[in-house]
Each structure stands twice: as C-alpha cells, then as structure tokens.
C-alpha positions as CSV (number, residue, x, y, z in Angstrom):
1,M,91.1,104.1,79.6
2,K,90.8,107.5,82.2
3,K,91.8,104.8,85.1
4,V,95.1,103.3,83.3
5,L,96.1,107.3,82.9
6,A,95.5,108.1,86.2
7,L,97.4,105.1,87.7
8,F,100.4,106.4,85.3
9,A,100.2,109.6,86.5
10,L,100.6,108.1,90.1
11,A,103.3,105.8,89.2
12,L,105.3,109.2,87.6
13,A,104.5,111.4,90.7
14,G,105.9,108.2,92.7
15,I,109.0,108.2,91.0
16,A,109.6,111.9,91.0
17,L,109.0,111.7,94.8
18,V,111.7,108.8,95.3
19,A,114.3,111.0,93.1
20,C,113.5,114.3,95.8
21,G,113.4,112.3,99.0
22,S,113.6,114.1,101.9
23,S,116.1,113.1,105.0
24,S,114.9,114.8,107.9
25,N,114.8,113.1,111.2
26,D,113.5,113.7,114.3
27,N,116.0,114.5,116.9
28,S,114.6,111.6,119.0
29,T,114.6,108.9,116.8
30,N,117.2,107.2,114.6
31,A,116.1,105.9,111.7
32,T,117.2,103.5,109.1
33,S,115.8,101.7,106.2
34,T,116.3,98.3,104.7
35,S,114.8,95.7,102.0
36,S,113.5,92.5,103.4
37,G,112.5,89.3,101.9
38,A,109.6,88.9,104.0
39,A,107.2,90.5,106.9
40,A,108.2,89.1,110.5
41,G,105.8,89.8,113.2
42,G,106.0,89.5,117.1
43,G,107.7,90.8,119.7
44,G,111.5,91.3,120.4
45,G,114.2,92.3,123.3
46,G,115.5,95.7,124.3
47,G,111.9,97.3,124.7
48,G,111.3,97.5,120.9
49,Q,109.5,95.2,118.6
50,T,108.9,93.9,115.0
51,V,105.6,95.3,113.8
52,S,104.1,94.3,110.3
53,I,101.8,96.3,107.8
54,S,100.6,95.9,104.3
55,A,98.8,98.1,101.6
56,D,95.7,96.4,100.3
57,P,97.0,94.4,97.1
58,N,93.9,95.1,95.3
59,G,95.3,98.3,94.7
60,A,92.4,100.5,97.0
61,L,94.4,103.3,98.6
62,K,94.6,101.8,102.3
63,F,96.4,100.1,104.8
64,D,95.7,96.4,106.3
65,T,94.8,98.6,109.7
66,T,94.5,102.2,110.9
67,S,95.9,101.4,114.4
68,L,99.3,100.0,115.3
69,S,101.1,99.3,118.7
70,A,104.5,99.4,119.5
71,K,106.8,99.2,122.7
72,A,109.0,102.3,123.5
73,G,112.4,101.6,121.9
74,S,114.0,100.3,118.5
75,D,111.0,99.3,116.6
76,T,111.1,97.8,113.0
77,F,108.1,98.3,110.8
78,D,108.1,95.3,108.2
79,F,105.7,97.3,105.4
80,T,104.7,94.8,102.4
81,N,103.2,96.4,99.2
82,D,101.9,94.0,96.8
83,A,99.8,96.4,95.3
84,P,100.3,97.4,91.8
85,I,100.4,101.3,92.7
86,A,103.8,102.3,94.6
87,H,103.4,103.5,98.5
88,D,105.5,103.7,101.3
89,F,105.3,103.8,104.7
90,T,106.0,106.9,106.7
91,I,105.9,107.6,110.8
92,E,105.3,111.5,111.6
93,T,105.2,113.0,115.2
94,S,101.8,114.8,116.1
95,S,103.3,117.8,114.7
96,G,104.0,116.2,111.5
97,Q,107.9,116.1,111.6
98,K,109.0,112.7,109.6
99,V,110.2,110.1,111.8
100,A,111.2,107.2,109.7
101,A,110.1,106.3,106.2
102,T,110.5,103.1,103.8
103,P,111.2,104.1,99.9
104,I,108.5,104.6,97.7
105,F,108.1,101.0,95.9
106,S,105.7,98.4,94.6
107,G,106.3,94.9,94.9
108,G,107.5,93.0,98.0
109,T,108.7,94.2,101.7
110,K,110.5,97.0,103.1
111,S,111.8,97.5,106.8
112,V,112.4,100.5,108.6
113,T,113.9,101.0,112.2
114,A,113.3,103.8,114.4
115,T,113.7,104.6,118.4
116,L,110.2,105.8,119.3
117,K,109.5,107.2,122.6
118,P,106.2,106.6,124.2
119,G,103.3,108.9,122.8
120,T,101.1,109.0,119.6
121,Y,102.4,108.9,116.0
122,T,100.7,108.9,112.6
123,F,101.4,106.5,110.3
124,L,100.7,107.4,106.4
125,C,101.7,106.6,102.7
126,T,103.3,110.2,101.4
127,V,102.4,109.5,97.9
128,P,100.4,112.8,96.9
129,G,96.6,112.4,97.4
130,H,97.0,108.4,99.0
131,A,97.0,109.9,102.7
132,D,94.1,112.1,101.7
133,A,92.3,108.9,100.5
134,G,92.7,107.3,104.0
135,M,95.7,105.8,103.3
136,K,96.5,106.8,107.2
137,G,96.5,105.4,111.0
138,T,97.6,105.9,114.4
139,L,100.4,104.6,115.8
140,T,100.8,104.2,119.7
141,V,103.8,103.9,121.5
142,K,104.0,102.6,125.2
C-alpha cells in the first residue's frame, strides 16, 4: 500500500511540474520538443545526429545508460519512457543551466532537438528525487 501511495505522490508531483514548466534556454542552444512515434538511432548530416535513450521500463529510477555522446551541431534526442512512472529527459550545462528538455510523460517517445557546442553536459530526469536516485548521466559533445 505504501508503494502505491508513493507512486501516486510521484505522479501528482509530475503533473504539478508540467503545469509549472520553465522555458529557460542557454543562448548557445536552440531547443525544441516534439513527439515521435518511435526512437531512431544512427548519425545524421549537418554535424549533428539522432541519439536514442530510454527510461528503465520496469520502473527503476534510471536511464538505460549513464553516458551518451553526440556530434557538435543540431542533435535530436529521442527519449522513450515505457515505465509506469512519468519521467523527462533534460540536458543541462556544467553550471546547471537547462539546454533542452522533453515534457514529463509516461508511455511512448518524445524528442527534443538542441544545437550543442563541444563540451560536457549532464542529462537527467527533473522529476523531484529521480536524479538524486541515479537517473542522470554525462553527455559528451565533440
């Protein structure tokens, strides 16, 4: 019963975060968020590429990897969340400034595109407590 209440509280927190979302963007990026029916992998032209990442489908607070790499330029990140808990995929600079983010959701795939300069970024889920539980990693852009 306690697990059900905890999941319910997380779901409510996720809904509240969606309603209070931020649109802060770093000046070095141009981020957009779109929905996508399926994740696509592989490289793309124009210096950027498409990168796929997923949340653990069994509900563990983790992504399927803790390290990603991408080419400098316009990169698209396809985030699949088939977990029973709502998550998002957010990219931040080393100073913690949001570069790009999907909405918080469960079920399906959402995509976000950002123009990234070479460097090291953090990717994480911004639902309260998720990154602290380990739902984060490092994105290296070359």
